[in-house]
Legacy VTK file of the C-alpha trace (Angstrom):
# vtk DataFile Version 3.0
C-alpha trace
ASCII
DATASET POLYDATA
POINTS 89 float
-99.850 29.725 89.318
-97.257 32.431 90.198
-94.059 34.201 88.988
-90.599 33.294 90.483
-90.683 36.035 93.072
-94.431 35.335 94.335
-95.347 38.826 92.903
-97.676 37.905 89.938
-100.747 35.574 90.183
-102.641 33.725 87.432
-106.063 32.042 88.376
-107.798 29.755 85.701
-109.930 26.714 85.151
-109.470 23.588 83.070
-110.535 20.206 83.086
-106.846 18.830 82.510
-104.653 20.429 85.382
-101.438 18.552 84.324
-101.892 19.210 80.780
-102.554 23.047 81.081
-99.548 23.630 83.701
-97.175 21.691 81.391
-98.623 24.267 78.675
-97.990 27.353 80.897
-94.520 26.155 81.758
-93.618 25.322 78.154
-94.909 28.669 76.990
-97.280 26.981 74.542
-99.094 30.275 74.131
-96.477 33.202 73.734
-98.450 35.852 74.141
-100.726 34.603 77.107
-100.612 36.450 80.587
-98.521 33.554 81.944
-95.896 33.638 79.450
-95.625 37.573 79.477
-95.246 37.408 83.313
-93.533 34.272 83.774
-96.219 32.365 86.007
-94.849 29.047 85.684
-95.034 27.845 89.194
-98.335 25.991 90.588
-98.582 27.233 93.964
-102.488 25.950 94.592
-105.289 24.317 93.092
-108.675 22.650 93.919
-110.792 19.878 92.289
-114.465 20.540 91.783
-117.130 18.076 90.647
-119.227 20.394 88.716
-117.705 22.962 86.260
-119.995 25.631 87.551
-118.346 25.296 90.782
-115.183 25.741 89.441
-116.066 28.733 87.363
-117.634 30.461 90.473
-114.587 29.878 92.543
-112.366 31.359 89.848
-114.603 34.504 89.593
-114.363 34.580 93.556
-110.577 34.409 93.515
-110.166 36.884 90.530
-112.466 39.431 92.425
-110.628 39.152 95.726
-108.175 41.396 97.100
-104.373 40.631 96.542
-103.811 39.778 100.397
-106.464 37.188 100.239
-104.976 35.344 97.417
-101.323 35.591 99.110
-103.302 34.418 102.447
-104.922 31.455 100.769
-101.867 30.148 99.181
-99.743 30.665 102.454
-102.423 28.281 104.223
-102.134 25.554 102.340
-98.630 25.963 100.876
-96.449 28.134 103.066
-93.104 27.652 101.186
-94.818 28.282 98.152
-93.320 25.578 96.430
-94.297 24.208 92.994
-96.775 21.563 93.473
-96.724 20.344 89.353
-94.167 17.798 90.318
-96.400 16.155 92.519
-99.063 15.895 89.750
-96.662 14.004 87.465
-94.933 11.806 89.864
LINES 1 90
89 0 1 2 3 4 5 6 7 8 9 10 11 12 13 14 15 16 17 18 19 20 21 22 23 24 25 26 27 28 29 30 31 32 33 34 35 36 37 38 39 40 41 42 43 44 45 46 47 48 49 50 51 52 53 54 55 56 57 58 59 60 61 62 63 64 65 66 67 68 69 70 71 72 73 74 75 76 77 78 79 80 81 82 83 84 85 86 87 88
């Protein structure tokens, strides 16, 4: 998830991507990181068959440099469009 200026990033793990992004977009948890920093745009996501793989990838991304995160998004979503609409249509 990113804010509207693509300057703040949030990485997380969920078993319900559509529902979780909806929660972020609708400030379901007003004191959360995504609410405080207005990270309402889904710019990248991956699916994994095992939760352990997803957690490993989350930790890898969070531990990486900022430029690596930017490069990863740009390689898959160069226009930084909100991918949420594709999940719900």
